[in-house]
C-alpha positions as CSV (number, residue, x, y, z in Angstrom):
1,M,43.8,9.5,-100.4
2,N,46.6,12.2,-100.0
3,R,49.2,12.4,-97.4
4,R,47.4,14.9,-95.3
5,D,44.1,13.0,-95.3
6,F,45.9,9.9,-94.4
7,I,47.4,11.5,-91.4
8,R,44.1,13.0,-90.2
9,N,42.2,9.7,-90.5
10,A,44.8,7.3,-89.3
11,L,46.2,9.4,-86.3
12,I,43.8,11.8,-84.8
13,A,41.4,9.3,-83.4
14,G,44.2,7.5,-81.5
15,T,44.7,4.0,-80.4
16,A,44.0,2.2,-77.1
17,L,46.3,-0.6,-76.1
18,Q,46.8,-3.0,-73.2
19,F,49.4,-2.3,-70.7
20,P,48.7,-4.9,-69.4
21,H,45.0,-4.2,-69.2
22,I,42.6,-2.5,-71.3
23,W,42.0,1.3,-71.2
24,I,39.4,2.2,-68.6
25,K,37.2,4.8,-70.0
26,N,34.2,6.9,-68.9
27,S,33.8,4.9,-65.7
28,R,33.9,5.6,-61.9
29,A,37.1,3.5,-61.8
30,D,38.7,5.8,-64.3
31,Q,38.1,8.9,-62.1
32,K,39.9,7.2,-59.2
33,L,43.0,6.5,-61.3
34,F,45.9,9.0,-61.8
35,K,46.5,10.2,-65.4
36,L,49.9,11.3,-66.3
37,C,50.1,12.8,-69.8
38,I,53.3,12.7,-72.0
39,L,53.5,15.0,-75.0
40,Q,56.1,14.3,-77.6
41,T,57.7,15.6,-80.8
42,N,60.9,14.6,-82.8
43,D,62.9,16.0,-85.8
44,T,61.3,19.3,-85.9
45,H,64.2,20.5,-87.9
46,S,64.0,24.2,-87.5
47,R,60.4,24.3,-88.6
48,I,59.4,27.4,-86.7
49,D,56.7,28.5,-89.0
50,P,54.1,26.4,-90.8
51,F,54.9,24.9,-94.2
52,P,54.2,27.6,-96.8
53,M,51.1,27.4,-99.0
54,D,52.9,26.5,-102.2
55,G,51.2,23.4,-103.1
56,G,53.4,20.9,-101.4
57,R,52.1,18.0,-99.6
58,N,52.8,19.5,-96.2
59,Q,51.4,22.9,-97.0
60,G,49.9,24.8,-94.1
61,L,51.0,22.2,-91.5
62,G,53.1,22.6,-88.4
63,G,54.5,25.6,-86.7
64,I,55.6,26.1,-83.1
65,A,53.2,28.8,-82.3
66,R,50.2,26.5,-83.1
67,R,52.0,23.6,-81.2
68,A,52.3,25.9,-78.1
69,S,48.6,26.6,-78.2
70,L,47.7,22.9,-78.3
71,V,50.3,22.3,-75.5
72,N,48.7,24.9,-73.4
73,R,45.2,23.6,-74.0
74,I,46.2,20.1,-72.9
75,R,48.0,21.4,-69.8
76,N,45.0,23.3,-68.8
77,Q,42.9,20.1,-69.0
78,N,45.7,18.1,-67.1
79,P,48.6,19.9,-65.4
80,N,50.3,16.5,-64.9
81,T,51.8,16.8,-68.2
82,L,55.4,16.6,-69.6
83,L,56.5,17.9,-73.0
84,L,59.4,15.9,-74.4
85,D,61.5,15.8,-77.7
86,A,63.7,13.1,-79.3
87,G,66.2,15.4,-81.1
88,D,67.2,17.0,-84.4
89,V,65.7,20.3,-83.3
90,L,68.2,22.0,-85.6
91,Q,68.9,22.2,-89.4
92,G,66.2,22.4,-92.1
93,T,65.2,26.0,-92.7
94,P,66.9,29.4,-92.9
95,Y,66.3,30.1,-89.2
96,F,69.0,27.8,-88.4
97,N,71.5,29.3,-90.9
98,L,70.7,32.8,-89.4
99,F,70.6,32.1,-85.7
100,K,72.7,29.0,-85.3
101,G,70.2,27.3,-83.1
102,K,69.3,30.1,-80.7
103,L,65.9,30.6,-82.1
104,E,65.0,27.0,-82.0
105,Y,65.8,26.6,-78.3
106,Q,64.2,30.0,-77.3
107,T,60.9,29.0,-79.0
108,M,60.9,25.5,-77.4
109,T,61.5,27.1,-74.0
110,A,58.5,29.4,-74.7
111,C,56.5,26.3,-75.7
112,G,57.3,24.9,-72.4
113,Y,59.4,21.8,-73.1
114,D,60.6,19.9,-70.2
115,V,63.4,17.7,-71.6
116,S,65.0,16.9,-75.0
117,T,67.9,14.8,-76.4
118,L,70.5,15.3,-79.1
119,G,70.1,14.4,-82.7
120,N,72.9,14.1,-85.2
121,H,72.0,17.4,-86.6
122,E,72.6,19.2,-83.5
123,F,76.2,18.9,-84.3
124,D,76.1,20.4,-87.9
125,N,77.9,23.5,-86.8
126,G,80.2,21.9,-84.3
127,V,80.4,21.3,-80.6
128,D,81.0,24.8,-79.5
129,S,78.3,26.4,-81.6
130,L,75.8,23.7,-80.2
131,A,77.0,24.6,-76.5
132,N,76.3,28.3,-77.3
133,A,72.7,27.5,-78.8
134,L,72.0,25.5,-75.7
135,Q,72.3,28.5,-73.5
136,Y,69.0,29.4,-74.7
137,A,67.3,26.1,-73.7
138,R,65.6,26.6,-70.3
139,F,64.9,22.8,-70.0
140,D,67.1,19.8,-69.7
141,I,69.1,17.9,-72.4
142,V,69.8,14.3,-71.7
143,N,72.0,11.7,-73.3
144,C,73.8,8.6,-71.7
145,N,75.6,7.0,-74.6
146,Y,77.8,10.1,-75.8
147,E,81.1,10.8,-73.9
148,F,81.6,14.7,-73.8
149,G,85.2,14.6,-72.5
150,N,86.3,18.2,-71.6
151,T,84.0,19.9,-74.3
152,A,81.7,22.7,-73.6
153,L,78.8,20.3,-73.7
154,R,80.0,18.4,-70.7
155,P,78.4,20.5,-68.1
156,I,75.2,21.0,-70.1
157,V,74.1,17.5,-71.1
158,K,72.9,15.2,-68.3
159,R,72.9,11.4,-68.3
160,F,69.3,11.4,-66.9
161,V,66.8,13.5,-65.1
162,T,63.7,12.8,-62.9
163,R,60.5,14.8,-62.7
164,Q,57.9,14.6,-59.9
165,V,54.5,14.7,-61.4
166,G,51.9,14.5,-58.8
167,P,52.8,11.5,-56.6
168,F,54.7,9.8,-59.3
169,R,58.4,10.1,-60.3
170,V,59.3,9.9,-63.9
171,G,62.9,9.0,-65.0
172,I,64.0,10.4,-68.3
173,T,67.3,9.6,-70.3
174,G,68.3,9.8,-73.9
175,V,70.4,7.8,-76.5
176,G,71.9,9.1,-79.7
177,I,73.0,7.5,-83.0
178,S,76.5,6.7,-84.1
179,F,78.2,9.7,-85.6
180,E,79.7,7.5,-88.5
181,D,78.6,8.7,-92.0
182,L,76.4,11.4,-90.3
183,V,78.5,13.8,-88.5
184,S,81.9,15.1,-89.8
185,P,84.6,14.2,-87.2
186,K,85.4,17.9,-86.9
187,N,81.9,18.7,-85.9
188,H,81.7,16.2,-83.0
189,K,85.4,16.7,-82.0
190,G,85.9,15.6,-78.4
191,V,82.5,13.9,-78.3
192,T,82.5,10.1,-78.8
193,Y,79.6,7.6,-79.4
194,E,79.4,4.4,-77.3
195,K,77.0,1.5,-78.2
196,P,73.9,2.3,-76.2
197,Y,72.3,-0.8,-74.7
198,H,74.7,-1.7,-71.8
199,I,75.0,1.9,-70.6
200,L,71.3,2.4,-71.0
201,Q,70.5,-0.7,-69.0
202,S,72.6,0.7,-66.2
203,V,70.7,4.0,-66.2
204,V,67.4,2.4,-66.5
205,N,68.2,0.2,-63.4
206,Y,69.3,3.1,-61.5
207,L,66.1,5.1,-62.3
208,R,63.8,2.2,-61.4
209,K,65.6,0.6,-58.5
210,D,67.6,3.3,-56.8
211,L,65.5,6.4,-57.6
212,S,62.2,4.3,-57.4
213,C,60.8,5.9,-60.7
214,Q,57.3,4.6,-61.5
215,L,57.7,5.5,-65.3
216,V,61.0,5.3,-67.2
217,I,61.2,7.0,-70.6
218,V,63.9,7.0,-73.2
219,L,64.3,9.9,-75.7
220,S,65.8,8.0,-78.6
221,H,67.5,9.3,-81.6
222,L,68.5,5.9,-83.0
223,G,65.7,5.3,-85.5
224,Y,62.7,3.2,-85.4
225,R,63.9,0.0,-87.1
226,Y,66.4,-1.1,-89.8
227,D,66.8,-4.0,-92.2
228,E,70.6,-4.1,-91.4
229,D,72.3,-4.8,-88.1
230,R,72.3,-1.4,-86.2
231,P,70.9,-0.2,-82.9
232,S,67.3,0.8,-83.2
233,D,64.2,1.5,-81.0
234,V,62.7,-1.8,-81.7
235,E,65.8,-3.7,-81.0
236,M,66.5,-1.7,-77.8
237,A,63.1,-2.3,-76.5
238,G,63.8,-6.0,-76.7
239,E,67.4,-5.8,-75.3
240,V,67.0,-3.3,-72.5
241,N,64.7,-4.3,-69.7
242,G,62.6,-1.8,-67.7
243,I,61.9,0.8,-70.2
244,D,58.3,1.9,-70.2
245,W,58.1,4.3,-73.1
246,I,60.4,5.1,-76.1
247,I,60.0,8.5,-77.7
248,G,61.5,7.7,-81.2
249,G,63.3,10.0,-83.7
250,H,65.8,10.0,-86.6
251,T,63.8,7.9,-89.2
252,H,60.9,10.3,-89.5
253,T,58.4,7.6,-89.1
254,F,54.8,8.5,-89.0
255,M,53.4,5.7,-86.8
256,D,49.5,5.1,-86.9
257,A,49.8,3.5,-83.6
258,P,52.5,2.7,-80.9
259,D,54.4,-0.6,-81.0
260,T,54.5,-2.7,-77.8
261,I,57.4,-5.1,-77.4
262,I,58.3,-7.5,-74.7
263,S,61.9,-7.2,-73.5
264,K,64.1,-10.3,-72.9
265,G,63.4,-9.6,-69.3
266,G,59.7,-9.6,-69.6
267,H,59.0,-5.9,-69.5
268,Q,56.5,-4.5,-71.9
269,T,57.9,-1.3,-73.6
270,G,55.8,1.2,-76.0
271,I,57.4,2.9,-78.8
272,L,56.0,6.0,-80.6
273,Q,57.4,8.2,-83.3
274,V,55.4,11.2,-84.8
275,G,57.1,11.9,-88.2
276,W,59.1,15.0,-88.5
277,A,58.8,18.9,-88.8
278,G,56.2,19.3,-86.0
279,I,53.4,18.2,-88.3
280,L,52.1,16.1,-85.4
281,L,52.1,16.3,-81.7
282,G,52.0,12.9,-79.9
283,K,50.0,12.5,-76.8
284,T,50.0,9.5,-74.5
285,D,47.9,9.2,-71.2
286,F,49.3,6.8,-68.7
287,L,46.9,5.6,-66.0
288,F,48.2,4.5,-62.6
289,D,46.4,2.5,-59.9
290,N,48.0,2.9,-56.5
291,K,51.4,3.8,-58.1
292,K,51.1,0.9,-60.5
293,L,50.9,1.5,-64.3
294,V,47.8,-0.3,-65.5
295,A,47.0,1.3,-68.9
296,F,48.0,3.8,-71.6
297,K,46.3,5.5,-74.5
298,S,48.1,7.3,-77.5
299,E,47.0,9.7,-80.1
300,S,48.6,12.0,-82.5
301,T,47.0,15.5,-83.4
302,L,47.7,17.1,-86.7
303,I,49.1,20.7,-86.3
304,D,47.1,22.8,-88.8
305,D,45.3,26.1,-89.1
306,T,42.5,25.0,-86.6
307,D,45.0,25.6,-83.8
308,T,45.8,29.3,-83.3
309,G,49.2,30.1,-81.8
310,Q,49.7,32.0,-78.6
311,L,53.5,32.5,-79.0
312,A,54.9,35.8,-80.1
313,A,56.2,36.0,-83.7
314,A,59.5,34.4,-84.4
315,E,61.2,37.6,-85.0
316,Q,60.7,38.7,-81.3
317,F,63.1,35.8,-80.3
318,S,65.9,36.8,-82.7
């Protein structure tokens, strides 16, 4: 089975998980529950167009116009939807070399993104270049474990944001990977990394307790898991209490189903990462009963030529 067929067969059907109860489907009870939809991407790497039809394993897949069409369809079905991204928006095609990030953030804005975080490749042209590119993002950028000092990024990047979706408040924050061996010191000058767990725990506590968020999401560019001792999504889910959902990035991991991990404090956390290059759009429906999260269901949809795009051509954003 080739990689494209594997992705179709393993991911399009989706997976129902207990959180803590089974997914309620096609019943009168289901109609009474509130459904909040989270859409996610990660590591899109300047992939504005679909992969070319050149015989490569990803040929014909991806493209932000097709993604926008699918997002619009989902939002028409359920307006209680947020579109989130886990970083590494930049670097990977000539669009980044030509437009220095402007095009990526313009098209994400047109696609209707709500919140994103910073990956290591966002710093490839330096702090000031990233700040200039982010002027074209009409959505929030979050990170709680980078200190931005007096750089141009300080007024742009937020520690967290909240979104009111129907009767529910969603808290969203982000964490980024260490710059060591990934980003040249001159390219993150004035921006420093701090180990994420302690800082993140304080933010999660504030979102859940002080701001009464019913759903807490972390946009993570740490990576899914590692053999060596370094921060990862799996480790974070165990160490930090109170996270409901981790949208992962950095390791380009194609997950055929979300992980669920119980933290040391007893909270159940889901983790999902959807590969790279915008090949997949992750979709998770959270069901609430009287403001209590009772179940979730995740699926990932392959972005191919069955989805016709509604965005204007890329050159219109240049």
